[in-house]
mmCIF file as Biopython writes it, N, C-alpha, C and O atoms, coordinates in Angstrom:
data_model
#
loop_
_atom_site.group_PDB
_atom_site.id
_atom_site.type_symbol
_atom_site.label_atom_id
_atom_site.label_alt_id
_atom_site.label_comp_id
_atom_site.label_asym_id
_atom_site.label_entity_id
_atom_site.label_seq_id
_atom_site.pdbx_PDB_ins_code
_atom_site.Cartn_x
_atom_site.Cartn_y
_atom_site.Cartn_z
_atom_site.occupancy
_atom_site.B_iso_or_equiv
_atom_site.auth_seq_id
_atom_site.auth_asym_id
_atom_site.pdbx_PDB_model_num
ATOM 1   N N  . MET A ? 1  ? 109.952 105.699 110.286 1.0 0.0 1  A 1 
ATOM 2   C CA . MET A ? 1  ? 108.961 104.715 109.903 1.0 0.0 1  A 1 
ATOM 3   C C  . MET A ? 1  ? 109.703 103.497 109.348 1.0 0.0 1  A 1 
ATOM 4   O O  . MET A ? 1  ? 110.639 103.638 108.561 1.0 0.0 1  A 1 
ATOM 5   N N  . TYR A ? 2  ? 109.293 102.338 109.753 1.0 0.0 2  A 1 
ATOM 6   C CA . TYR A ? 2  ? 109.983 101.122 109.386 1.0 0.0 2  A 1 
ATOM 7   C C  . TYR A ? 2  ? 109.063 100.197 108.608 1.0 0.0 2  A 1 
ATOM 8   O O  . TYR A ? 2  ? 107.854 100.419 108.549 1.0 0.0 2  A 1 
ATOM 9   N N  . PRO A ? 3  ? 109.635 99.163  108.013 1.0 0.0 3  A 1 
ATOM 10  C CA . PRO A ? 3  ? 108.811 98.192  107.290 1.0 0.0 3  A 1 
ATOM 11  C C  . PRO A ? 3  ? 107.739 97.605  108.187 1.0 0.0 3  A 1 
ATOM 12  O O  . PRO A ? 3  ? 107.886 97.560  109.409 1.0 0.0 3  A 1 
ATOM 13  N N  . LEU A ? 4  ? 106.673 97.161  107.574 1.0 0.0 4  A 1 
ATOM 14  C CA . LEU A ? 4  ? 105.554 96.588  108.300 1.0 0.0 4  A 1 
ATOM 15  C C  . LEU A ? 4  ? 105.983 95.331  109.058 1.0 0.0 4  A 1 
ATOM 16  O O  . LEU A ? 4  ? 105.739 95.218  110.259 1.0 0.0 4  A 1 
ATOM 17  N N  . TYR A ? 5  ? 106.610 94.402  108.374 1.0 0.0 5  A 1 
ATOM 18  C CA . TYR A ? 5  ? 107.092 93.191  109.028 1.0 0.0 5  A 1 
ATOM 19  C C  . TYR A ? 5  ? 107.982 92.400  108.068 1.0 0.0 5  A 1 
ATOM 20  O O  . TYR A ? 5  ? 108.004 92.644  106.862 1.0 0.0 5  A 1 
ATOM 21  N N  . TRP A ? 6  ? 108.712 91.445  108.644 1.0 0.0 6  A 1 
ATOM 22  C CA . TRP A ? 6  ? 109.543 90.533  107.862 1.0 0.0 6  A 1 
ATOM 23  C C  . TRP A ? 6  ? 108.768 89.234  107.695 1.0 0.0 6  A 1 
ATOM 24  O O  . TRP A ? 6  ? 108.019 88.840  108.589 1.0 0.0 6  A 1 
ATOM 25  N N  . THR A ? 7  ? 108.938 88.574  106.570 1.0 0.0 7  A 1 
ATOM 26  C CA . THR A ? 7  ? 108.338 87.260  106.403 1.0 0.0 7  A 1 
ATOM 27  C C  . THR A ? 7  ? 109.431 86.211  106.493 1.0 0.0 7  A 1 
ATOM 28  O O  . THR A ? 7  ? 110.617 86.540  106.514 1.0 0.0 7  A 1 
ATOM 29  N N  . LYS A ? 8  ? 109.035 84.961  106.547 1.0 0.0 8  A 1 
ATOM 30  C CA . LYS A ? 8  ? 109.996 83.879  106.678 1.0 0.0 8  A 1 
ATOM 31  C C  . LYS A ? 8  ? 110.864 83.786  105.419 1.0 0.0 8  A 1 
ATOM 32  O O  . LYS A ? 8  ? 110.413 84.106  104.320 1.0 0.0 8  A 1 
ATOM 33  N N  . PRO A ? 9  ? 112.100 83.349  105.592 1.0 0.0 9  A 1 
ATOM 34  C CA . PRO A ? 9  ? 112.987 83.213  104.435 1.0 0.0 9  A 1 
ATOM 35  C C  . PRO A ? 9  ? 112.464 82.197  103.430 1.0 0.0 9  A 1 
ATOM 36  O O  . PRO A ? 9  ? 111.943 81.146  103.802 1.0 0.0 9  A 1 
ATOM 37  N N  . VAL A ? 10 ? 112.608 82.523  102.169 1.0 0.0 10 A 1 
ATOM 38  C CA . VAL A ? 10 ? 112.252 81.611  101.093 1.0 0.0 10 A 1 
ATOM 39  C C  . VAL A ? 10 ? 113.543 81.327  100.342 1.0 0.0 10 A 1 
ATOM 40  O O  . VAL A ? 10 ? 114.111 82.223  99.717  1.0 0.0 10 A 1 
ATOM 41  N N  . GLU A ? 11 ? 114.001 80.106  100.401 1.0 0.0 11 A 1 
ATOM 42  C CA . GLU A ? 11 ? 115.240 79.714  99.742  1.0 0.0 11 A 1 
ATOM 43  C C  . GLU A ? 11 ? 116.401 80.630  100.141 1.0 0.0 11 A 1 
ATOM 44  O O  . GLU A ? 11 ? 117.221 80.989  99.296  1.0 0.0 11 A 1 
ATOM 45  N N  . GLY A ? 12 ? 116.475 81.006  101.405 1.0 0.0 12 A 1 
ATOM 46  C CA . GLY A ? 12 ? 117.581 81.799  101.896 1.0 0.0 12 A 1 
ATOM 47  C C  . GLY A ? 12 ? 117.421 83.303  101.765 1.0 0.0 12 A 1 
ATOM 48  O O  . GLY A ? 12 ? 118.322 84.046  102.156 1.0 0.0 12 A 1 
ATOM 49  N N  . PHE A ? 13 ? 116.303 83.775  101.228 1.0 0.0 13 A 1 
ATOM 50  C CA . PHE A ? 13 ? 116.087 85.204  101.058 1.0 0.0 13 A 1 
ATOM 51  C C  . PHE A ? 13 ? 115.060 85.705  102.061 1.0 0.0 13 A 1 
ATOM 52  O O  . PHE A ? 13 ? 114.032 85.064  102.280 1.0 0.0 13 A 1 
ATOM 53  N N  . LEU A ? 14 ? 115.339 86.850  102.669 1.0 0.0 14 A 1 
ATOM 54  C CA . LEU A ? 14 ? 114.361 87.491  103.543 1.0 0.0 14 A 1 
ATOM 55  C C  . LEU A ? 14 ? 113.483 88.380  102.670 1.0 0.0 14 A 1 
ATOM 56  O O  . LEU A ? 14 ? 113.984 89.091  101.798 1.0 0.0 14 A 1 
ATOM 57  N N  . ILE A ? 15 ? 112.202 88.340  102.899 1.0 0.0 15 A 1 
ATOM 58  C CA . ILE A ? 15 ? 111.270 89.159  102.139 1.0 0.0 15 A 1 
ATOM 59  C C  . ILE A ? 15 ? 110.671 90.180  103.088 1.0 0.0 15 A 1 
ATOM 60  O O  . ILE A ? 15 ? 110.168 89.825  104.154 1.0 0.0 15 A 1 
ATOM 61  N N  . MET A ? 16 ? 110.725 91.451  102.703 1.0 0.0 16 A 1 
ATOM 62  C CA . MET A ? 16 ? 110.183 92.499  103.550 1.0 0.0 16 A 1 
ATOM 63  C C  . MET A ? 16 ? 108.849 92.960  103.006 1.0 0.0 16 A 1 
ATOM 64  O O  . MET A ? 16 ? 108.680 93.099  101.794 1.0 0.0 16 A 1 
ATOM 65  N N  . LYS A ? 17 ? 107.914 93.193  103.883 1.0 0.0 17 A 1 
ATOM 66  C CA . LYS A ? 17 ? 106.626 93.774  103.516 1.0 0.0 17 A 1 
ATOM 67  C C  . LYS A ? 17 ? 106.616 95.184  104.083 1.0 0.0 17 A 1 
ATOM 68  O O  . LYS A ? 17 ? 106.874 95.386  105.270 1.0 0.0 17 A 1 
ATOM 69  N N  . TYR A ? 18 ? 106.320 96.150  103.239 1.0 0.0 18 A 1 
ATOM 70  C CA . TYR A ? 18 ? 106.326 97.539  103.662 1.0 0.0 18 A 1 
ATOM 71  C C  . TYR A ? 18 ? 104.902 98.064  103.743 1.0 0.0 18 A 1 
ATOM 72  O O  . TYR A ? 18 ? 104.044 97.675  102.951 1.0 0.0 18 A 1 
ATOM 73  N N  . SER A ? 19 ? 104.654 98.943  104.696 1.0 0.0 19 A 1 
ATOM 74  C CA . SER A ? 19 ? 103.333 99.533  104.846 1.0 0.0 19 A 1 
ATOM 75  C C  . SER A ? 19 ? 103.069 100.511 103.707 1.0 0.0 19 A 1 
ATOM 76  O O  . SER A ? 19 ? 104.001 101.004 103.070 1.0 0.0 19 A 1 
ATOM 77  N N  . TYR A ? 20 ? 101.812 100.781 103.461 1.0 0.0 20 A 1 
ATOM 78  C CA . TYR A ? 20 ? 101.407 101.720 102.424 1.0 0.0 20 A 1 
ATOM 79  C C  . TYR A ? 20 ? 102.008 103.104 102.690 1.0 0.0 20 A 1 
ATOM 80  O O  . TYR A ? 20 ? 102.490 103.759 101.766 1.0 0.0 20 A 1 
ATOM 81  N N  . GLU A ? 21 ? 101.982 103.542 103.927 1.0 0.0 21 A 1 
ATOM 82  C CA . GLU A ? 21 ? 102.505 104.855 104.297 1.0 0.0 21 A 1 
ATOM 83  C C  . GLU A ? 21 ? 104.010 104.946 104.035 1.0 0.0 21 A 1 
ATOM 84  O O  . GLU A ? 21 ? 104.505 105.972 103.569 1.0 0.0 21 A 1 
ATOM 85  N N  . PHE A ? 22 ? 104.733 103.859 104.340 1.0 0.0 22 A 1 
ATOM 86  C CA . PHE A ? 22 ? 106.166 103.823 104.101 1.0 0.0 22 A 1 
ATOM 87  C C  . PHE A ? 22 ? 106.461 103.943 102.603 1.0 0.0 22 A 1 
ATOM 88  O O  . PHE A ? 22 ? 107.356 104.685 102.200 1.0 0.0 22 A 1 
ATOM 89  N N  . LYS A ? 23 ? 105.709 103.215 101.791 1.0 0.0 23 A 1 
ATOM 90  C CA . LYS A ? 23 ? 105.894 103.282 100.339 1.0 0.0 23 A 1 
ATOM 91  C C  . LYS A ? 23 ? 105.628 104.687 99.815  1.0 0.0 23 A 1 
ATOM 92  O O  . LYS A ? 23 ? 106.387 105.202 98.994  1.0 0.0 23 A 1 
ATOM 93  N N  . ARG A ? 24 ? 104.541 105.310 100.294 1.0 0.0 24 A 1 
ATOM 94  C CA . ARG A ? 24 ? 104.200 106.664 99.847  1.0 0.0 24 A 1 
ATOM 95  C C  . ARG A ? 24 ? 105.300 107.653 100.230 1.0 0.0 24 A 1 
ATOM 96  O O  . ARG A ? 24 ? 105.649 108.531 99.441  1.0 0.0 24 A 1 
ATOM 97  N N  . GLU A ? 25 ? 105.845 107.514 101.434 1.0 0.0 25 A 1 
ATOM 98  C CA . GLU A ? 25 ? 106.909 108.409 101.869 1.0 0.0 25 A 1 
ATOM 99  C C  . GLU A ? 25 ? 108.154 108.229 100.989 1.0 0.0 25 A 1 
ATOM 100 O O  . GLU A ? 25 ? 108.788 109.211 100.601 1.0 0.0 25 A 1 
ATOM 101 N N  . CYS A ? 26 ? 108.498 106.977 100.677 1.0 0.0 26 A 1 
ATOM 102 C CA . CYS A ? 26 ? 109.646 106.704 99.803  1.0 0.0 26 A 1 
ATOM 103 C C  . CYS A ? 26 ? 109.441 107.325 98.424  1.0 0.0 26 A 1 
ATOM 104 O O  . CYS A ? 26 ? 110.374 107.894 97.857  1.0 0.0 26 A 1 
ATOM 105 N N  . ILE A ? 27 ? 108.239 107.223 97.887  1.0 0.0 27 A 1 
ATOM 106 C CA . ILE A ? 27 ? 107.939 107.771 96.562  1.0 0.0 27 A 1 
ATOM 107 C C  . ILE A ? 27 ? 108.033 109.289 96.574  1.0 0.0 27 A 1 
ATOM 108 O O  . ILE A ? 27 ? 108.605 109.881 95.659  1.0 0.0 27 A 1 
ATOM 109 N N  . GLU A ? 28 ? 107.482 109.919 97.590  1.0 0.0 28 A 1 
ATOM 110 C CA . GLU A ? 28 ? 107.533 111.385 97.673  1.0 0.0 28 A 1 
ATOM 111 C C  . GLU A ? 28 ? 108.973 111.886 97.763  1.0 0.0 28 A 1 
ATOM 112 O O  . GLU A ? 28 ? 109.334 112.860 97.103  1.0 0.0 28 A 1 
ATOM 113 N N  . LEU A ? 29 ? 109.791 111.230 98.572  1.0 0.0 29 A 1 
ATOM 114 C CA . LEU A ? 29 ? 111.194 111.616 98.682  1.0 0.0 29 A 1 
ATOM 115 C C  . LEU A ? 29 ? 111.919 111.390 97.357  1.0 0.0 29 A 1 
ATOM 116 O O  . LEU A ? 29 ? 112.733 112.216 96.944  1.0 0.0 29 A 1 
ATOM 117 N N  . TYR A ? 30 ? 111.628 110.280 96.695  1.0 0.0 30 A 1 
ATOM 118 C CA . TYR A ? 30 ? 112.250 109.969 95.409  1.0 0.0 30 A 1 
ATOM 119 C C  . TYR A ? 30 ? 111.951 111.068 94.389  1.0 0.0 30 A 1 
ATOM 120 O O  . TYR A ? 30 ? 112.833 111.484 93.637  1.0 0.0 30 A 1 
ATOM 121 N N  . ARG A ? 31 ? 110.724 111.525 94.370  1.0 0.0 31 A 1 
ATOM 122 C CA . ARG A ? 31 ? 110.337 112.578 93.427  1.0 0.0 31 A 1 
ATOM 123 C C  . ARG A ? 31 ? 111.009 113.912 93.738  1.0 0.0 31 A 1 
ATOM 124 O O  . ARG A ? 31 ? 111.141 114.761 92.857  1.0 0.0 31 A 1 
ATOM 125 N N  . LYS A ? 32 ? 111.431 114.098 94.981  1.0 0.0 32 A 1 
ATOM 126 C CA . LYS A ? 32 ? 112.164 115.305 95.363  1.0 0.0 32 A 1 
ATOM 127 C C  . LYS A ? 32 ? 113.661 115.139 95.146  1.0 0.0 32 A 1 
ATOM 128 O O  . LYS A ? 32 ? 114.431 116.071 95.377  1.0 0.0 32 A 1 
ATOM 129 N N  . GLY A ? 33 ? 114.075 113.955 94.705  1.0 0.0 33 A 1 
ATOM 130 C CA . GLY A ? 33 ? 115.489 113.693 94.468  1.0 0.0 33 A 1 
ATOM 131 C C  . GLY A ? 33 ? 116.242 113.223 95.688  1.0 0.0 33 A 1 
ATOM 132 O O  . GLY A ? 33 ? 117.470 113.300 95.731  1.0 0.0 33 A 1 
ATOM 133 N N  . ILE A ? 34 ? 115.512 112.729 96.695  1.0 0.0 34 A 1 
ATOM 134 C CA . ILE A ? 34 ? 116.117 112.261 97.940  1.0 0.0 34 A 1 
ATOM 135 C C  . ILE A ? 34 ? 115.812 110.769 98.092  1.0 0.0 34 A 1 
ATOM 136 O O  . ILE A ? 34 ? 114.683 110.341 97.850  1.0 0.0 34 A 1 
ATOM 137 N N  . TRP A ? 35 ? 116.803 109.982 98.489  1.0 0.0 35 A 1 
ATOM 138 C CA . TRP A ? 35 ? 116.584 108.564 98.735  1.0 0.0 35 A 1 
ATOM 139 C C  . TRP A ? 35 ? 116.263 108.340 100.206 1.0 0.0 35 A 1 
ATOM 140 O O  . TRP A ? 35 ? 116.907 108.918 101.082 1.0 0.0 35 A 1 
ATOM 141 N N  . MET A ? 36 ? 115.287 107.518 100.471 1.0 0.0 36 A 1 
ATOM 142 C CA . MET A ? 36 ? 114.963 107.088 101.830 1.0 0.0 36 A 1 
ATOM 143 C C  . MET A ? 36 ? 116.140 106.262 102.344 1.0 0.0 36 A 1 
ATOM 144 O O  . MET A ? 36 ? 116.780 105.544 101.576 1.0 0.0 36 A 1 
ATOM 145 N N  . GLU A ? 37 ? 116.418 106.362 103.628 1.0 0.0 37 A 1 
ATOM 146 C CA . GLU A ? 37 ? 117.491 105.571 104.213 1.0 0.0 37 A 1 
ATOM 147 C C  . GLU A ? 37 ? 117.161 104.087 104.080 1.0 0.0 37 A 1 
ATOM 148 O O  . GLU A ? 37 ? 116.042 103.659 104.365 1.0 0.0 37 A 1 
ATOM 149 N N  . THR A ? 38 ? 118.131 103.325 103.651 1.0 0.0 38 A 1 
ATOM 150 C CA . THR A ? 38 ? 117.928 101.888 103.426 1.0 0.0 38 A 1 
ATOM 151 C C  . THR A ? 38 ? 117.800 101.164 104.763 1.0 0.0 38 A 1 
ATOM 152 O O  . THR A ? 38 ? 118.648 101.335 105.639 1.0 0.0 38 A 1 
ATOM 153 N N  . PRO A ? 39 ? 116.744 100.351 104.935 1.0 0.0 39 A 1 
ATOM 154 C CA . PRO A ? 39 ? 116.593 99.582  106.181 1.0 0.0 39 A 1 
ATOM 155 C C  . PRO A ? 39 ? 117.744 98.595  106.367 1.0 0.0 39 A 1 
ATOM 156 O O  . PRO A ? 39 ? 118.406 98.207  105.405 1.0 0.0 39 A 1 
ATOM 157 N N  . GLU A ? 40 ? 117.972 98.200  107.611 1.0 0.0 40 A 1 
ATOM 158 C CA . GLU A ? 40 ? 119.016 97.220  107.906 1.0 0.0 40 A 1 
ATOM 159 C C  . GLU A ? 40 ? 118.692 95.897  107.228 1.0 0.0 40 A 1 
ATOM 160 O O  . GLU A ? 40 ? 117.529 95.583  106.975 1.0 0.0 40 A 1 
ATOM 161 N N  . ASP A ? 41 ? 119.718 95.137  106.940 1.0 0.0 41 A 1 
ATOM 162 C CA . ASP A ? 41 ? 119.604 93.798  106.349 1.0 0.0 41 A 1 
ATOM 163 C C  . ASP A ? 41 ? 119.031 93.799  104.938 1.0 0.0 41 A 1 
ATOM 164 O O  . ASP A ? 41 ? 118.594 92.758  104.449 1.0 0.0 41 A 1 
ATOM 165 N N  . VAL A ? 42 ? 119.028 94.950  104.279 1.0 0.0 42 A 1 
ATOM 166 C CA . VAL A ? 42 ? 118.550 95.038  102.904 1.0 0.0 42 A 1 
ATOM 167 C C  . VAL A ? 42 ? 119.649 95.695  102.081 1.0 0.0 42 A 1 
ATOM 168 O O  . VAL A ? 42 ? 120.238 96.694  102.493 1.0 0.0 42 A 1 
ATOM 169 N N  . LYS A ? 43 ? 119.915 95.125  100.921 1.0 0.0 43 A 1 
ATOM 170 C CA . LYS A ? 43 ? 120.919 95.722  100.050 1.0 0.0 43 A 1 
ATOM 171 C C  . LYS A ? 43 ? 120.377 97.021  99.470  1.0 0.0 43 A 1 
ATOM 172 O O  . LYS A ? 43 ? 119.218 97.098  99.063  1.0 0.0 43 A 1 
ATOM 173 N N  . GLN A ? 44 ? 121.228 98.035  99.439  1.0 0.0 44 A 1 
ATOM 174 C CA . GLN A ? 44 ? 120.804 99.353  98.965  1.0 0.0 44 A 1 
ATOM 175 C C  . GLN A ? 44 ? 120.295 99.294  97.530  1.0 0.0 44 A 1 
ATOM 176 O O  . GLN A ? 44 ? 119.291 99.928  97.205  1.0 0.0 44 A 1 
ATOM 177 N N  . GLU A ? 45 ? 120.973 98.543  96.670  1.0 0.0 45 A 1 
ATOM 178 C CA . GLU A ? 45 ? 120.567 98.428  95.263  1.0 0.0 45 A 1 
ATOM 179 C C  . GLU A ? 45 ? 119.163 97.834  95.134  1.0 0.0 45 A 1 
ATOM 180 O O  . GLU A ? 45 ? 118.355 98.324  94.345  1.0 0.0 45 A 1 
ATOM 181 N N  . GLU A ? 46 ? 118.872 96.789  95.898  1.0 0.0 46 A 1 
ATOM 182 C CA . GLU A ? 46 ? 117.563 96.146  95.847  1.0 0.0 46 A 1 
ATOM 183 C C  . GLU A ? 46 ? 116.466 97.068  96.386  1.0 0.0 46 A 1 
ATOM 184 O O  . GLU A ? 46 ? 115.365 97.126  95.838  1.0 0.0 46 A 1 
ATOM 185 N N  . PHE A ? 47 ? 116.780 97.781  97.462  1.0 0.0 47 A 1 
ATOM 186 C CA . PHE A ? 47 ? 115.788 98.682  98.049  1.0 0.0 47 A 1 
ATOM 187 C C  . PHE A ? 47 ? 115.436 99.804  97.077  1.0 0.0 47 A 1 
ATOM 188 O O  . PHE A ? 47 ? 114.262 100.129 96.901  1.0 0.0 47 A 1 
ATOM 189 N N  . ARG A ? 48 ? 116.441 100.391 96.453  1.0 0.0 48 A 1 
ATOM 190 C CA . ARG A ? 48 ? 116.199 101.474 95.506  1.0 0.0 48 A 1 
ATOM 191 C C  . ARG A ? 48 ? 115.481 100.976 94.260  1.0 0.0 48 A 1 
ATOM 192 O O  . ARG A ? 48 ? 114.661 101.695 93.688  1.0 0.0 48 A 1 
ATOM 193 N N  . ARG A ? 49 ? 115.777 99.767  93.839  1.0 0.0 49 A 1 
ATOM 194 C CA . ARG A ? 49 ? 115.059 99.173  92.713  1.0 0.0 49 A 1 
ATOM 195 C C  . ARG A ? 49 ? 113.574 99.028  93.066  1.0 0.0 49 A 1 
ATOM 196 O O  . ARG A ? 49 ? 112.704 99.262  92.227  1.0 0.0 49 A 1 
ATOM 197 N N  . GLY A ? 50 ? 113.297 98.641  94.309  1.0 0.0 50 A 1 
ATOM 198 C CA . GLY A ? 50 ? 111.915 98.522  94.764  1.0 0.0 50 A 1 
ATOM 199 C C  . GLY A ? 50 ? 111.191 99.857  94.757  1.0 0.0 50 A 1 
ATOM 200 O O  . GLY A ? 50 ? 110.022 99.927  94.380  1.0 0.0 50 A 1 
ATOM 201 N N  . ILE A ? 51 ? 111.873 100.915 95.169  1.0 0.0 51 A 1 
ATOM 202 C CA . ILE A ? 51 ? 111.259 102.245 95.177  1.0 0.0 51 A 1 
ATOM 203 C C  . ILE A ? 51 ? 110.910 102.670 93.749  1.0 0.0 51 A 1 
ATOM 204 O O  . ILE A ? 51 ? 109.823 103.193 93.503  1.0 0.0 51 A 1 
ATOM 205 N N  . ARG A ? 52 ? 111.831 102.446 92.814  1.0 0.0 52 A 1 
ATOM 206 C CA . ARG A ? 52 ? 111.543 102.797 91.416  1.0 0.0 52 A 1 
ATOM 207 C C  . ARG A ? 52 ? 110.370 101.985 90.882  1.0 0.0 52 A 1 
ATOM 208 O O  . ARG A ? 52 ? 109.578 102.485 90.083  1.0 0.0 52 A 1 
ATOM 209 N N  . LYS A ? 53 ? 110.258 100.742 91.319  1.0 0.0 53 A 1 
ATOM 210 C CA . LYS A ? 53 ? 109.137 99.891  90.914  1.0 0.0 53 A 1 
ATOM 211 C C  . LYS A ? 53 ? 107.821 100.445 91.470  1.0 0.0 53 A 1 
ATOM 212 O O  . LYS A ? 53 ? 106.814 100.485 90.762  1.0 0.0 53 A 1 
ATOM 213 N N  . TRP A ? 54 ? 107.830 100.876 92.745  1.0 0.0 54 A 1 
ATOM 214 C CA . TRP A ? 54 ? 106.626 101.459 93.343  1.0 0.0 54 A 1 
ATOM 215 C C  . TRP A ? 54 ? 106.197 102.714 92.595  1.0 0.0 54 A 1 
ATOM 216 O O  . TRP A ? 54 ? 105.003 102.952 92.413  1.0 0.0 54 A 1 
ATOM 217 N N  . VAL A ? 55 ? 107.169 103.521 92.160  1.0 0.0 55 A 1 
ATOM 218 C CA . VAL A ? 55 ? 106.850 104.744 91.404  1.0 0.0 55 A 1 
ATOM 219 C C  . VAL A ? 55 ? 106.156 104.375 90.107  1.0 0.0 55 A 1 
ATOM 220 O O  . VAL A ? 55 ? 105.157 104.998 89.744  1.0 0.0 55 A 1 
ATOM 221 N N  . ARG A ? 56 ? 106.665 103.373 89.400  1.0 0.0 56 A 1 
ATOM 222 C CA . ARG A ? 56 ? 106.038 102.950 88.137  1.0 0.0 56 A 1 
ATOM 223 C C  . ARG A ? 56 ? 104.632 102.393 88.372  1.0 0.0 56 A 1 
ATOM 224 O O  . ARG A ? 56 ? 103.715 102.668 87.598  1.0 0.0 56 A 1 
ATOM 225 N N  . ILE A ? 57 ? 104.467 101.616 89.435  1.0 0.0 57 A 1 
ATOM 226 C CA . ILE A ? 57 ? 103.147 101.057 89.757  1.0 0.0 57 A 1 
ATOM 227 C C  . ILE A ? 57 ? 102.161 102.178 90.034  1.0 0.0 57 A 1 
ATOM 228 O O  . ILE A ? 57 ? 101.040 102.168 89.525  1.0 0.0 57 A 1 
ATOM 229 N N  . GLU A ? 58 ? 102.580 103.148 90.848  1.0 0.0 58 A 1 
ATOM 230 C CA . GLU A ? 58 ? 101.696 104.259 91.187  1.0 0.0 58 A 1 
ATOM 231 C C  . GLU A ? 58 ? 101.340 105.080 89.955  1.0 0.0 58 A 1 
ATOM 232 O O  . GLU A ? 58 ? 100.197 105.512 89.811  1.0 0.0 58 A 1 
ATOM 233 N N  . THR A ? 59 ? 102.299 105.300 89.069  1.0 0.0 59 A 1 
ATOM 234 C CA . THR A ? 59 ? 102.065 106.089 87.862  1.0 0.0 59 A 1 
ATOM 235 C C  . THR A ? 59 ? 101.056 105.408 86.941  1.0 0.0 59 A 1 
ATOM 236 O O  . THR A ? 59 ? 100.176 106.071 86.391  1.0 0.0 59 A 1 
ATOM 237 N N  . THR A ? 60 ? 101.174 104.109 86.769  1.0 0.0 60 A 1 
ATOM 238 C CA . THR A ? 60 ? 100.303 103.409 85.832  1.0 0.0 60 A 1 
ATOM 239 C C  . THR A ? 60 ? 98.969  102.977 86.434  1.0 0.0 60 A 1 
ATOM 240 O O  . THR A ? 60 ? 97.947  103.003 85.749  1.0 0.0 60 A 1 
ATOM 241 N N  . CYS A ? 61 ? 98.967  102.579 87.707  1.0 0.0 61 A 1 
ATOM 242 C CA . CYS A ? 61 ? 97.756  101.996 88.302  1.0 0.0 61 A 1 
ATOM 243 C C  . CYS A ? 61 ? 97.119  102.841 89.394  1.0 0.0 61 A 1 
ATOM 244 O O  . CYS A ? 61 ? 96.012  102.532 89.836  1.0 0.0 61 A 1 
ATOM 245 N N  . GLY A ? 62 ? 97.777  103.886 89.837  1.0 0.0 62 A 1 
ATOM 246 C CA . GLY A ? 62 ? 97.253  104.698 90.926  1.0 0.0 62 A 1 
ATOM 247 C C  . GLY A ? 62 ? 97.826  104.266 92.255  1.0 0.0 62 A 1 
ATOM 248 O O  . GLY A ? 62 ? 98.386  103.177 92.380  1.0 0.0 62 A 1 
ATOM 249 N N  . SER A ? 63 ? 97.681  105.128 93.250  1.0 0.0 63 A 1 
ATOM 250 C CA . SER A ? 63 ? 98.303  104.873 94.556  1.0 0.0 63 A 1 
ATOM 251 C C  . SER A ? 63 ? 97.658  103.710 95.314  1.0 0.0 63 A 1 
ATOM 252 O O  . SER A ? 63 ? 98.300  103.107 96.174  1.0 0.0 63 A 1 
ATOM 253 N N  . GLU A ? 64 ? 96.411  103.390 95.012  1.0 0.0 64 A 1 
ATOM 254 C CA . GLU A ? 64 ? 95.755  102.273 95.721  1.0 0.0 64 A 1 
ATOM 255 C C  . GLU A ? 64 ? 96.386  100.937 95.382  1.0 0.0 64 A 1 
ATOM 256 O O  . GLU A ? 64 ? 96.239  99.977  96.138  1.0 0.0 64 A 1 
ATOM 257 N N  . ALA A ? 65 ? 97.081  100.857 94.264  1.0 0.0 65 A 1 
ATOM 258 C CA . ALA A ? 65 ? 97.738  99.600  93.869  1.0 0.0 65 A 1 
ATOM 259 C C  . ALA A ? 65 ? 98.894  99.258  94.803  1.0 0.0 65 A 1 
ATOM 260 O O  . ALA A ? 65 ? 99.365  98.121  94.798  1.0 0.0 65 A 1 
ATOM 261 N N  . LEU A ? 66 ? 99.354  100.198 95.588  1.0 0.0 66 A 1 
ATOM 262 C CA . LEU A ? 66 ? 100.456 99.960  96.518  1.0 0.0 66 A 1 
ATOM 263 C C  . LEU A ? 66 ? 100.008 99.315  97.818  1.0 0.0 66 A 1 
ATOM 264 O O  . LEU A ? 66 ? 100.839 98.867  98.609  1.0 0.0 66 A 1 
ATOM 265 N N  . ARG A ? 67 ? 98.716  99.266  98.043  1.0 0.0 67 A 1 
ATOM 266 C CA . ARG A ? 67 ? 98.200  98.639  99.273  1.0 0.0 67 A 1 
ATOM 267 C C  . ARG A ? 67 ? 98.287  97.126  99.163  1.0 0.0 67 A 1 
ATOM 268 O O  . ARG A ? 67 ? 98.314  96.579  98.060  1.0 0.0 67 A 1 
ATOM 269 N N  . HIS A ? 68 ? 98.331  96.448  100.305 1.0 0.0 68 A 1 
ATOM 270 C CA . HIS A ? 68 ? 98.382  94.975  100.331 1.0 0.0 68 A 1 
ATOM 271 C C  . HIS A ? 68 ? 97.024  94.410  99.980  1.0 0.0 68 A 1 
ATOM 272 O O  . HIS A ? 68 ? 96.853  93.191  99.946  1.0 0.0 68 A 1 
#
């Protein structure tokens, strides 16, 4: 499963939009102690930081907060 789509660069940065299903899969693997494989063109540190952020969002606001 891959990211939903790429958006145009903003000041030289590529911004990735991930599907709800992709986020849920990343969170489930994280809770099992497994990291999702980092997509191409994304720094591993930034991707993992995003996964930890999604976990905090889901914990405090519920899983629907992860939808676009």
